[in-house]
N, C-alpha and C positions, 0 to 999 in steps of 0.2 A: 580885197576882203570878200569873203564868201557870204552870200545871202541865202537863207533857208526859209522858204515859206512855211508858215505855221497854220495848222488847222486845229480848232478846238472841237472836241467831241463831248457832248453832254446830253444825258437822257437818250442815248443811242442815236443822236442826230448830230450832223456837222453844223457847227454854229454859224451865225451871221448869214444864213441862207446861201451858203456856198454849195453849189451842186458838185457832184462827183465829176461831171463833165468839165467844169471850170478847173478842178484839181488836175484832171488828166491833161488839159491844155497847158497848165503850168508845168506839169511833169515833162511834157513833150519838149519844153524849152530847155530841158536838161537839169532842172532843179530836183534835189531830193526834198522830200516833204517831212516836216517835223509834226508829228501827231501828238497833241497834248490831250490825253484821254482822261477827262475828269471823272468819268464813271469808274475807270480803273483805279485812279489815285484815291478817290474819296470812298468808293463803295466796294472795291475789289471785284468789279465786274467789267473787265476790259472788253473792248469791242473787237474781238479777234476776227470776226467775219469781215469787218471793214478793212482791217489790215490786209487780209487775203485779197480783197478786191483791188485795193490801191497798189499793192506790191506787184500786181501783174504788169503795171505800166512803168513803174520807176522805183528807185530806191526810197525806202521809208525809214524814218528814225522815230522810234516810238517811246513816249514818256507816259507810261500807264501805271506807274507805282507798283511793280511786281513785289510780292511779299515773300516769295520763296523760289526755290529752283524750278519747281513745276510751272509757276507763273512765267518765269523767264523763258523756259523752253517753249511754252505755248506761244509766246510773243515771237520768238525766233522762228518757230515752225510756220507761223502765220505769214512770215515774209519780212520781218524787220531785219534790216542790215546793221542797224545801230540801236542801242537801247540806253535810256537814261534810268538810272536807279536812284531811289530816294531812301536815305537811311531812316527817316521817320516812319516809313512803311515797312521796312525790312529790318527788324530789330537785331538779328544776329547775322548780319551781312558779312560774309567772308569772301573777299574778292578772289583769293587764291583758289578756293573751291570752284568758283564760277569760271575761272580761266581753264579749268580742266573740262568744263562743259562746252565752251565755245571759244572760237577765235574772233568772233565778231567784236567790234569796238564797244566797250562799256563805259558810259559816262556817268558822272555823279552830279545830281542836282545839289547845289549849295546856295545858302544865303551867305553873302559876304558879311563877316563879322570879325571882331577882334579875337575871338576864341577859335577860329577855324583851325582844324588840324592839318597842317600843311604836309606832314609826312604821310598821312593816310591818303591824301589826294594823288600822290605820285604813283600809286598802284593802278590808277584808272587811266583810260586812254585820253580822258579830258574831263572838263567840268562844264556844266550848264548853269548860267546865272540869270535869274529873273529880277535881281535887285536893280531898281531904277537908277539911272545915271544921276538924277537929282539927289538921291540919298547918298551916293558916293561922293558927290561934290560937297555935301553938308559936312562930311567928316573926311578930311584928307587922309587920315590914317587908313580908312577903308579903301580909298582909291589906291593908296600905296600897297596895301596887302594884295589887292587884285592885280596890280601891275607886276608885283613879284610872282604871283601865281602864273600869270600869262607868259612870263619868261621861261617857266619850268614845264608847263602843261598846256595842251590845246584848250582854249577857253572860248565858249560861245555864249553870247548874251542876247537876251530878248530886248527889243527896242520898238517903240511905236512911232517915233518921230525921226525922219531922216536928217533933221538939222543936227542931230547928235552923232552922226557917223564919224566925224573927225575926232570927237571926244573919245569914242570907243577905239578908234585907230591909235590914238595917243596912249591909251591904256595898254593896248597890245592884244586885243581879242582877235582870234582867228576868223570869226564870222559872227554875223548877226542873224538871229531868228526873228522874223518879222511876219505880221499877220498877212495871210495870203492875198487879201484884197488890197494890201498896200505895197506889194512887192515891186510894182512898176515905179512907184515913187522913189524907192530906194535905188533901183538899178539905173535910173535915168540920170542920177547925179554924177 
């Protein structure tokens, strides 16, 4: 299973007092970095200069909630090798038009639910899930839906606790997105 360190960006700062030097050290170990840019997602103010700095050292995967093609192009030009799109931010999202713009992998953020549009998801390179494993366990139908999706499309899930690694493996996710300060706890198991 692949582990991808997550950094959160809020108010133009990297969260949890993580220095760019710590991020570079993590990147030097061969990890790509998942950047969850809350400024971009909530306020439409992505931290493009941060992407430029971090992409000098290693591959970055950016989740900044682009709202149109121009936003996506800005993120890609800043150095993102992979981008997560959010349908709630981009109302008229047409993946076929975006495929003409870039060959970079495009992932879709999804909340696992009974009404998930499975046909739509197959057009993306994969999906990103932040639904907690506890919620999936409360409703076995949701867990079954996610298992089915994992068989058809690359799926990455966010997880805080390494004790759930086996549960995610059983569901079939390709990788886990984990807080950068916890990456060693996951990789030593």
